[in-house]
N, C-alpha and C positions, 0 to 999 in steps of 0.2 A: 354923280360920280363922287366917290370918296376922295378925301385928300391924299390917301395912299395910292390911288389910281392915277392921280394927276402927275405930270412931269414936274420935277423939282425946278425951282427958279432960283436965281441968284448964284452965289459962289459955289454952292454944292453941285450945281448942274454943269460946271465947267469941266472940260475934258481932262483926263488924267495928265499929269505933268509929263513932259517928254522924257525926263530922266527916270521915270517909273513906268516902264511898258506894262501893258495888261498881261495877265496870265501866261498864255502860250509864248508870247514874245519874251517875257521875263525869263521863262524857263529856258528858251533857246539861247538867250544872252548868257545864262549861267552855264549851259552845257557846251556852247561853242568853243570856248578856249580849251577845254579838256578834250573835245573831239579833235581839234586841230593839233594838240599835243600828241594824241594817240596816232593821228595820221602822219605827223612829222616823224615820230619815232619808227613807225612801221615802214614808211618809205625809206628812211635812212638805213634801216636794217636791211631792206631788200637791196638797196644800192651798194652798201658795204659788202654784203654777201656776194652779189653779182661781180663786183670788182675783185674780190679775193679769189673767186673761182676762175677768174681769167688769168691768173698768174700760174706759171711764168707767162710773160707776154706772148710767147709763141702760140699759146692756146687761143688768145684773143685774135691774133693775126689770122690764124687758121679759120676761125669763125667768120671773120669779115670777108676773107677771100672766098669762102664757100657761097656767098651770095652772088658772086660774079657781077658785081655792080661797078667796081672801080678797077683802075689799072693797079698792078701789083704794088707800086710804090705808095699809092694813095691808101690802098687797103692796109699796107703795113703801118703807115702813119696812124690811121684810125685805130687799128688793132693795138698799137702801143700806147696811144693816148686815152683810149676809152676807159680803161680801168682807173686811170688817174682822175679823169673827169667824174666818174662815178664815186670814187672815194671823196673827192672835194665836195661834191653835192651832198653826200651823206654827212660829212662833217658839218657843213653849214646847217643842214636840217637838224642834226642832233643838238647843236648848241643854240639854234634859233637865231642865227645871224644872217641878215639879208634874206630872211625867210621867204618873203613873197617872190623875190628874184630866183632863189634857189629852187623853189617849187615850180615856178614858171619854166625854168630851164629843164627841170626834170620832166615836166609835162611835155615839153617840146621833144626831149629825148625819147619819151614813150611814143610820141607820134611818129618819129623817125623809125623806131624799132618796129612799130606796127606796119608802117609802109614797107619796110624791108621784108617783113614776113609775108605780107600780101603779095609783094613782087615775086618772091621766091615761089610761093604757092601758084600764082598765075602763070609763071614760066615753067611750071612742072618740075622744079628742082626737088630733089629728095635730100634735104639737109635738116640737121638739128639747128634750132635758132641760135644757139651759142650764148643764150642769155645768161646761163650759169656755167660757163666754161667748157661745155662739151660740144661745141659747134663742129660742123663739118658734114660731109656726106653720110647718109644713113640709107638703109634699105627702103624702097618705096613705101612699104606699109608701116614704117616706123616714124613717120612724120606726125607732128601734133600741132599743126598750124592753127586750127581752131582754138585749141586750149591755150596756146601761146598768145594769140590775139586777145582772147577773153581775159587772161591774166593781166596783160599789159593795159587793157581797158580799165581794169580795177585800179591799177597803179596810176593811170592817167586821172581817174576820178579822184583819187587821194591828192594828187598834185593840184587839181583844180580846186578842191576844197581848201587846201592850204593857201593857194594863190588868192582866192576870194576872201577868205577869213584868216589872215596870217597871225592874228593876235593869239598868243598862248602863254601859259605859265612856263617858267624855266627857260626863257628865251633871252638871249643877249640883246635882241632888238629892243626890249623894254629898257635896258640899261642905257641905250643910246637914244631913247625917246621915240622910237619908231613903233607904230601899231598900238597906240594907247587905246 
């Protein structure tokens, strides 16, 4: 056996330092903050657009009422406050403040939206989801429940990515010492 074929001994054989991950891990560590930033901005854009299309609030109330899940007063409260919640989450994601919590709340919101759509589908309702302001009854062939659920699953995946890896550039979290 040549000396080149033998395992190295001594300090050269020591594993890589923990602050210098090997190849793939190093690349992932370099890409992750930028992927999180892209996910933050994409999700914030979707939330802001969804909130804006629910204005005036009567559109949002109509969308919530179409699901037939809540008494009228509760549906009205949800319809009035939902665009405000979506705007608030969008703002937190854009500026990167409380990023993990904003993303987790957004993920929970997506789960609620998906559950509502599944419920409407299972009960045979013919409604538009109202996700982007056009909720309410539609003709039976005009529903798009599968597409709506798939879209919200993508948004849920973005929220999970941000929740798990909240560190990203251009985030106020860094100014407060969070997610270093």
